[in-house]
Every structure is written in C-alpha cells, then in structure tokens.
C-alpha positions as CSV (number, residue, x, y, z in Angstrom):
1,M,284.8,325.8,16.8
2,S,284.7,325.5,20.6
3,A,281.4,325.9,22.4
4,P,281.0,329.4,24.0
5,A,281.2,329.6,27.7
6,L,277.9,330.1,29.7
7,P,277.5,332.9,32.1
8,H,276.9,331.8,35.7
9,W,275.6,333.3,38.9
10,E,276.6,331.5,42.1
11,E,274.1,333.6,44.1
12,T,270.6,334.7,43.2
13,P,271.0,337.4,40.5
14,A,269.6,340.8,41.4
15,D,268.0,341.2,38.0
16,L,266.2,337.8,37.6
17,P,264.4,338.6,34.3
18,G,267.6,339.9,32.8
19,A,269.6,336.9,33.9
20,V,267.0,334.6,32.5
21,R,267.2,336.3,29.1
22,E,271.0,336.1,29.2
23,I,271.3,332.5,30.1
24,K,268.7,331.4,27.6
25,A,270.5,333.2,24.8
26,A,273.8,331.8,25.9
27,I,272.5,328.2,26.0
28,R,270.9,328.6,22.5
29,A,274.2,329.9,21.2
30,R,276.1,327.0,22.8
31,I,273.8,324.4,21.2
32,A,274.1,326.2,17.9
33,A,277.8,325.8,18.1
34,S,277.3,322.1,18.0
35,G,275.6,322.4,14.6
36,R,272.1,321.8,15.9
37,T,269.2,323.9,16.9
38,V,267.4,323.9,20.2
39,E,264.3,322.6,18.3
40,E,266.4,319.6,16.9
41,V,267.8,318.8,20.3
42,F,264.4,319.0,22.0
43,A,262.9,316.8,19.4
44,V,265.4,314.1,20.2
45,V,264.4,314.3,23.9
46,E,260.7,314.5,23.1
47,R,260.8,311.3,21.0
48,R,262.7,309.4,23.8
49,I,260.3,310.6,26.5
50,E,257.2,310.0,24.4
51,A,258.2,306.4,24.0
52,E,258.5,306.0,27.8
53,V,255.3,307.8,28.4
54,E,253.5,305.4,26.1
55,Q,255.0,302.4,28.0
56,V,253.7,303.8,31.3
57,E,250.3,304.5,29.8
58,A,250.1,301.0,28.3
59,A,251.0,299.4,31.7
60,L,248.3,301.5,33.4
61,E,245.7,300.6,30.8
62,R,246.5,296.9,31.3
63,G,246.2,297.3,35.1
64,E,249.8,296.4,35.6
65,P,251.8,297.9,38.5
66,V,254.1,300.7,37.3
67,W,256.1,301.0,40.5
68,P,258.8,298.4,41.0
69,V,258.4,296.5,44.3
70,I,261.3,294.7,46.0
71,D,261.2,292.7,49.2
72,Y,263.6,293.9,51.9
73,A,264.5,290.2,52.5
74,D,266.0,290.1,49.0
75,I,268.0,293.3,49.6
76,E,269.4,291.8,52.8
77,A,270.2,288.5,51.2
78,G,271.6,290.1,48.0
79,T,269.1,288.2,45.9
80,V,267.2,291.1,44.2
81,P,266.3,289.9,40.7
82,A,268.2,291.6,37.9
83,E,265.0,292.5,36.1
84,Q,263.7,294.3,39.2
85,L,266.9,296.4,39.3
86,D,266.5,297.2,35.6
87,L,262.9,298.3,36.2
88,L,264.1,300.5,39.1
89,R,266.5,302.3,36.9
90,R,264.0,302.6,34.1
91,R,261.2,303.9,36.3
92,G,263.3,305.7,38.9
93,C,261.0,304.7,41.8
94,L,260.6,301.9,44.2
95,V,258.5,300.4,47.0
96,V,260.5,298.3,49.5
97,R,258.2,295.7,51.1
98,G,258.9,294.9,54.7
99,H,261.7,297.4,55.0
100,F,260.9,297.4,58.7
101,E,258.7,295.0,60.6
102,R,255.1,296.2,60.7
103,E,254.9,296.2,64.5
104,Q,258.1,298.2,64.7
105,A,256.6,300.9,62.4
106,L,253.3,300.9,64.3
107,G,255.3,301.2,67.5
108,W,257.2,304.2,66.1
109,D,253.9,305.8,65.1
110,R,252.6,305.4,68.7
111,N,255.9,306.8,70.1
112,I,255.7,309.9,67.9
113,V,252.2,310.6,69.3
114,E,253.5,310.2,72.8
115,Y,256.4,312.4,72.0
116,V,254.4,315.3,70.6
117,E,251.5,315.0,73.1
118,G,253.8,314.7,76.1
119,N,255.6,317.9,75.1
120,R,252.3,319.8,74.5
121,F,253.0,320.3,70.8
122,F,249.4,320.9,69.8
123,E,249.0,323.6,72.5
124,T,252.0,325.5,71.1
125,Y,251.7,324.8,67.4
126,R,251.7,328.1,65.5
127,G,250.6,326.9,62.1
128,P,252.5,326.0,58.9
129,G,256.0,327.4,58.8
130,D,256.2,327.5,55.0
131,D,253.7,328.4,52.3
132,F,254.2,325.2,50.3
133,F,253.1,322.6,52.9
134,G,250.5,325.1,54.2
135,T,248.5,324.4,51.1
136,V,247.5,320.9,52.3
137,G,245.1,322.4,54.7
138,S,246.6,320.5,57.7
139,K,245.9,321.0,61.3
140,P,248.7,320.1,61.2
141,E,249.4,317.4,58.6
142,I,253.1,318.1,58.3
143,Y,254.7,318.1,61.8
144,P,257.8,320.2,62.1
145,I,259.4,317.6,64.3
146,Y,263.0,316.2,63.5
147,W,264.6,314.7,66.6
148,S,262.1,312.1,68.0
149,P,263.6,308.8,69.0
150,A,261.5,307.1,66.4
151,Q,262.9,309.2,63.5
152,M,266.5,308.9,64.6
153,Q,266.2,305.2,65.2
154,A,265.0,304.7,61.7
155,R,267.6,307.0,60.2
156,Q,270.5,305.3,61.8
157,S,269.3,301.7,61.5
158,E,271.2,299.0,59.6
159,R,268.1,298.2,57.6
160,M,267.8,301.8,56.4
161,A,271.6,301.9,55.5
162,R,271.3,298.7,53.5
163,V,268.4,300.1,51.4
164,Q,270.1,303.4,50.9
165,S,273.3,301.7,49.7
166,L,271.3,299.7,47.1
167,L,269.7,302.9,45.8
168,N,272.9,304.9,45.7
169,R,274.6,302.1,43.7
170,Q,272.1,302.6,40.9
171,W,273.9,305.8,40.2
172,K,277.2,306.4,38.4
173,Y,279.2,307.7,41.3
174,D,282.8,307.1,39.9
175,S,283.5,309.1,36.7
176,E,286.0,311.5,35.2
177,G,288.5,310.3,37.7
178,V,286.4,311.4,40.7
179,R,284.4,309.5,43.3
180,W,281.4,311.9,43.6
181,F,279.9,310.2,46.7
182,D,280.3,307.3,49.1
183,P,277.4,305.0,48.3
184,D,277.6,303.2,51.7
185,R,277.6,306.2,54.0
186,D,274.5,308.4,54.4
187,S,274.4,311.9,55.9
188,L,271.2,311.4,57.9
189,Y,269.4,314.3,56.2
190,P,266.7,315.2,58.8
191,D,263.2,315.9,57.6
192,R,259.7,316.0,59.0
193,I,256.7,313.8,59.8
194,R,253.3,313.6,58.1
195,R,250.3,312.4,60.1
196,R,247.0,312.6,58.3
197,P,244.0,311.3,60.4
198,E,241.2,309.0,59.4
199,G,238.4,311.0,57.9
200,A,240.6,313.9,56.9
201,D,240.2,316.1,53.8
202,S,243.5,317.1,52.2
203,A,244.1,319.3,49.2
204,G,247.3,317.3,48.4
205,L,250.3,318.8,46.7
206,G,250.6,319.7,43.0
207,T,253.0,318.3,40.5
208,H,256.5,319.6,41.2
209,L,260.2,318.8,41.5
210,D,262.7,319.4,44.3
211,P,266.2,319.4,42.9
212,G,266.5,323.2,42.6
213,T,265.1,326.1,40.7
214,L,266.9,328.7,38.5
215,D,270.2,327.5,39.9
216,L,269.8,324.4,37.7
217,W,270.5,326.6,34.6
218,M,272.5,329.3,36.1
219,T,275.2,327.9,38.5
220,Q,278.5,326.5,37.2
221,A,278.2,323.1,38.9
222,Y,274.7,322.4,37.4
223,Q,275.8,323.7,34.0
224,R,278.4,320.9,34.1
225,A,276.0,318.4,35.5
226,F,273.6,319.1,32.6
227,R,276.4,319.7,30.1
228,H,275.0,317.2,27.5
229,L,271.7,319.1,27.5
230,F,273.4,322.5,27.0
231,D,276.0,321.6,24.4
232,G,273.9,319.7,21.9
233,S,275.2,316.2,22.8
234,V,271.8,315.3,24.3
235,E,272.1,311.6,23.4
236,Q,274.8,311.3,26.0
237,Y,272.7,312.7,28.9
238,D,272.4,310.2,31.8
239,P,270.0,311.0,34.6
240,W,272.0,308.6,36.8
241,D,275.3,310.4,36.4
242,A,276.3,312.1,39.7
243,A,279.1,314.1,38.1
244,Y,279.2,317.7,39.5
245,R,275.9,317.4,41.4
246,T,277.6,316.8,44.7
247,D,279.2,320.3,44.6
248,G,276.2,322.1,43.2
249,P,274.7,324.8,45.5
250,Q,271.1,325.9,45.5
251,Y,270.0,329.5,45.6
252,P,268.9,330.3,49.2
253,G,265.1,330.2,49.6
254,T,262.2,328.8,51.5
255,T,262.0,325.6,49.5
256,M,265.7,324.8,49.1
257,C,267.5,321.5,49.9
258,S,271.2,322.0,50.8
259,A,272.0,318.3,50.5
260,F,272.4,316.1,47.4
261,R,269.8,313.3,47.5
262,T,270.0,310.4,45.2
263,F,266.5,309.4,46.1
264,Q,263.8,311.1,48.1
265,G,261.8,308.8,50.3
266,W,259.5,308.1,53.2
267,T,258.8,305.2,55.5
268,A,255.2,304.2,56.1
269,L,254.0,304.3,59.7
270,S,250.4,303.2,58.8
271,D,248.7,301.1,56.2
272,M,247.7,303.2,53.2
273,D,245.5,302.2,50.2
274,H,246.6,303.4,46.7
275,D,243.5,305.6,46.3
276,Q,243.7,307.5,49.6
277,G,245.6,310.7,48.8
278,V,249.0,309.0,48.1
279,L,252.2,309.9,46.3
280,H,252.2,310.0,42.4
281,T,255.2,310.4,40.2
282,V,256.0,310.7,36.5
283,P,258.2,307.6,36.6
284,I,260.7,308.7,33.9
285,P,264.0,309.9,35.3
286,A,265.1,311.2,31.9
287,A,262.1,313.6,31.8
288,M,264.5,316.1,33.4
289,A,266.0,316.7,30.0
290,Y,262.5,317.7,28.7
291,L,262.0,320.0,31.6
292,M,265.4,321.7,31.3
293,L,265.2,322.3,27.5
294,R,261.5,323.2,27.3
295,P,262.0,326.9,28.4
296,L,264.4,327.4,25.4
297,L,261.6,326.8,22.8
298,A,260.2,329.8,20.9
299,D,256.8,329.7,22.4
300,V,258.2,330.6,25.9
301,P,258.8,334.3,26.6
302,D,262.4,335.3,26.8
303,D,262.2,336.2,30.5
304,E,260.1,333.1,31.4
305,M,261.3,329.6,32.5
306,C,257.9,327.8,32.3
307,G,257.1,329.0,35.8
308,V,260.4,328.2,37.4
309,T,261.7,331.0,39.7
310,V,263.2,331.3,43.2
311,N,261.4,330.7,46.5
312,Q,259.0,328.3,44.9
313,V,259.2,324.7,44.0
314,F,260.0,323.7,40.4
315,P,256.5,323.4,38.8
316,A,255.4,320.8,36.2
317,N,252.0,321.3,34.6
318,E,249.7,320.8,31.7
319,R,250.4,324.2,30.2
320,W,254.1,323.5,29.5
321,H,254.5,319.8,30.0
322,P,251.4,318.0,28.8
323,L,253.3,315.0,27.5
324,L,254.8,314.3,30.9
325,M,251.5,314.7,32.8
326,R,250.1,311.8,30.9
327,A,252.4,309.4,32.7
328,Q,251.5,310.2,36.3
329,A,251.3,306.9,38.3
330,G,250.5,306.4,42.0
331,I,252.1,304.0,44.5
332,P,250.5,300.7,45.2
333,D,248.9,299.9,48.5
334,V,251.5,300.0,51.3
335,R,251.7,298.7,54.8
336,A,253.3,300.1,57.9
337,G,257.0,299.4,57.6
338,D,257.2,299.6,53.8
339,S,259.3,302.4,52.4
340,V,258.8,304.5,49.2
341,W,261.5,306.0,47.1
342,W,261.8,308.2,44.0
343,H,264.8,309.6,42.0
344,C,265.7,313.1,43.1
345,D,264.8,314.7,39.7
346,M,261.4,313.1,39.3
347,I,258.1,315.0,39.1
348,H,255.9,314.0,41.9
349,S,252.7,315.1,43.7
350,V,250.3,314.0,46.4
351,A,246.7,313.3,45.4
352,P,243.9,315.1,47.2
353,V,241.6,313.0,49.4
354,R,238.2,313.5,51.0
355,D,237.1,311.5,54.1
356,Q,240.3,309.4,54.1
357,R,240.0,305.8,55.1
358,G,242.6,305.0,57.8
359,W,245.6,307.0,58.8
360,G,248.2,308.3,56.4
361,N,251.4,308.5,58.4
362,V,255.0,308.7,57.2
363,M,258.4,309.9,58.2
364,Y,260.5,311.4,55.5
365,I,263.9,309.8,55.2
366,P,265.8,310.2,51.9
367,A,269.1,308.7,50.6
368,A,271.7,311.5,50.9
369,P,275.1,309.9,50.5
370,W,278.3,311.3,51.9
371,C,279.9,313.9,49.5
372,P,281.3,317.4,49.8
373,R,278.0,319.1,49.6
374,N,276.4,316.8,52.3
375,E,279.5,317.1,54.5
376,R,279.1,320.9,54.5
377,Y,275.4,320.6,55.5
378,A,276.2,318.0,58.2
379,A,277.9,320.7,60.2
380,K,274.7,322.6,60.4
381,V,272.7,319.4,61.1
382,R,275.0,318.6,64.1
383,E,274.3,321.9,65.6
384,A,270.6,321.6,65.2
385,F,270.7,318.0,66.6
386,E,272.6,319.0,69.7
387,T,270.3,322.0,70.4
388,G,267.0,320.5,69.3
389,S,266.6,323.2,66.7
390,S,264.9,323.0,63.3
391,P,267.6,322.1,60.6
392,A,268.8,325.0,58.5
393,D,266.9,323.9,55.4
394,F,263.6,324.3,57.2
395,P,261.6,327.1,58.8
396,E,263.0,328.3,62.1
397,E,260.3,326.8,64.4
398,H,262.5,325.1,67.0
399,Y,259.7,323.3,68.9
400,E,262.0,320.6,70.3
401,R,264.7,322.7,72.0
402,E,263.3,322.2,75.5
403,W,261.9,318.8,75.0
404,P,263.7,316.5,77.5
405,D,263.0,313.2,75.7
406,R,264.3,314.1,72.3
407,F,267.1,311.8,70.8
408,R,270.5,312.6,72.3
409,L,274.1,312.3,71.4
410,A,274.5,309.3,73.7
411,D,271.8,307.4,71.7
412,L,273.7,307.5,68.4
413,N,275.2,304.2,67.1
414,E,278.2,304.1,64.8
415,T,276.0,304.7,61.7
416,G,274.4,307.7,63.3
417,R,277.8,309.2,64.4
418,R,279.2,308.7,60.9
419,G,276.1,310.3,59.3
420,L,276.6,313.4,61.5
421,D,280.4,313.3,61.0
422,L,280.9,312.6,64.7
423,A,283.0,309.5,64.3
424,T,286.3,311.3,64.9
425,I,285.1,314.1,67.1
C-alpha cells in the first residue's frame, strides 16, 4: 500500500489549530501505512539520541571538551585530522582556532566602535527592534548594524570562505541526481553584531532552534526533507542530507531566516571565558528527529506542537524534551579571531551572566552556500547593501542609510561580488 500524501500549506494557514490537527493526523496515518506506529518510530529515535546524550554527559563528567576544536592553519594546509572531522560530524559544532589573527579581530572591534560612535548610533538608537533579542536586557547588546567595513571584510575574506567550504562539505549536497548547493560559494548572509561590555548583566537567551517553525511540518519541501521521519523509515534519516532544504520556504514572521544555512556561526572580536555568558548547544544534530516526532505522541494535545508556533523561535525545554536538555554543553574559552559554528538544526542558547569579566563581542557570520533559496534572498540583500538598509529578514531599522563610511560596492572583492550575485552585473 502506498503511503498517503500529506496536506501542505505554502503560506501560514489561517486556521492554525485546525491545520495542526490535520497535519498531525496525516503524519500518523502515513507512518501507520509503513506498518509501524508513531510510538515505535519515536522509540527508535529516542534510543539513538539517549546513547548520544550519555556520551556527552560522560565527556562532561570526565572534564573532557565536548566541542571539537580545529586550527585554522590545518584547514588552510588541508591537514585536518580525520578524527576531528568525524567528531565535527558527530557533534555538529566546531571552534576554529586562529581563524583570523587576533590583532585583526581586535582591530575590527575598534573599527566597529569608531563606526557606530562616529555616526551617532547611540544618540539615535530606538531600542530593540524585535522581541526575541529584546529579552537579553541590552542597552544595546545586539547592534542592528550590517554594513560596517569590519563585517564586510570578514564576510568576503578568503579565510572565511575556506572555513565555510570545509563546513559545507560535511553535508551531502549531491543526491537524487541534484546538486543542492555549491559548497565553495557563500551568499554572504548579513547579520548583526553583539557587544556586551565588561561588568554587564545579561539574561541570555533560552534554548531554541532557528531552522523554521510550523513550516517544518507543513510545507512540501520540508515534508520531503524530513521524509524519513514522516514515512516510518526513520533509520534512514540523515541530519546532514541537504535534499529539498534549499528550496524550502519559511512562513513569514519576525524570527524567520530566508536563507539556507548549513551552519550558524560567529567570529569572536574579544577574548571570552567559557563561564561568561557564552553559547551552549545540545551537540547532537540528529536530535532534530526527536523534536519533529515528539508532538505526535499521545500526551501532546492535538492542536499543540510542543510550543512551536509562528512568529516565535522553535522552543526546546524541560517539559517536552528533558532528555535533550541533559546534553547542553558550552563552548571552551575563545580568543579574539576564533570562530564558533553549529549545525543549523541544533538546539542552542546563551547562558546568563552577572558582572561579566571582559568584553563579549562577536559578529554573526554563518555558512550559507549558494543555492536556489539563497540566490532568491541575495537579490534582497543586494538592494539592502546598496541603500544601507536593514536586510529583509530583520526589523526595518535602517540606521546605516545615511552613514557615509559604510562598506560600498567599490570595496567588494571577487568573493564579495559572487556572494551578492554581482559577478556578471
């Protein structure tokens, strides 16, 4: 018997509770057509994830580092040890030591201060532009700045492109007769800056994911991407398979990302100790299977998705995901010039801090390889870049439109032009 087709909504459904009930019933029926129950399929995932959680817990108890660490010099020389690449794929996260020279990163940090102060940013700052980052209690902590020379120099640098290529190549990007993305070309996804001053108190950010919300269950592209979770063949699910993800839309909202990112990431502009309000992840890429199937179990109300809805980030918490919460692990100490990366599906958070020691400054730069989805977004990015506007995925704050010293078209190198699809324009 062929598996029943799933209903899909390519735009946010008007009746969200009704759509949730319909999609859950349809997925249950599709799994049942495979001869298994939702409970049986979830048990397979739970056993796999529990084994990985226990490995992380054991490493933490032994005081061993959980995050893989690779020296940039090895990436440049092509001498990264195979066991480190294996660990990267198992844990889904990475610290790149010496990605940029420390003095270069510290210089970029100084240049950002000069850029915002010289353009009277603090006199014109209107407060957080979105509710999510507003929770950190910043004044500000997240700067809605995108086009500083420092950010653009890092985005289009050869060193950044080399690391992004290594990360992209951990994915299966050729399958089913399709090349889903170009691992050696990035789309220069523009994001913001964090600057947290010494002595600051910050509430941090709770555990969450960023790949989407209800669209992950309800749109056709994601139903194909997660096909092995929804058709009972869960043993075949591969969190590194890019198939169909590069076409998948997200429902419009205040926390959306129009691009496909293989890894989220940031580059450190200051030294940061591991206990000073830093990033934590659940370093298990396959945990996405647990998260996607959990709402189908009988203890979750039929119109509920374990807290997932639109216009909010995808939550992970003790109520619905206590097994996953056991494996949270923070980054090691980092120095200015190091970069930090985590698989796009991974649960992550930022720990709170009181009276922080030293600055906590980063610029957010992901790996967003060239693909149909990112090509579409690049057209909007080009317009924002040329006008100094906030990119389309972010609140319409537009602080930089009249700033005379923002990064300009003439400053782009070949990598930058390719990333904005300007190479042939």
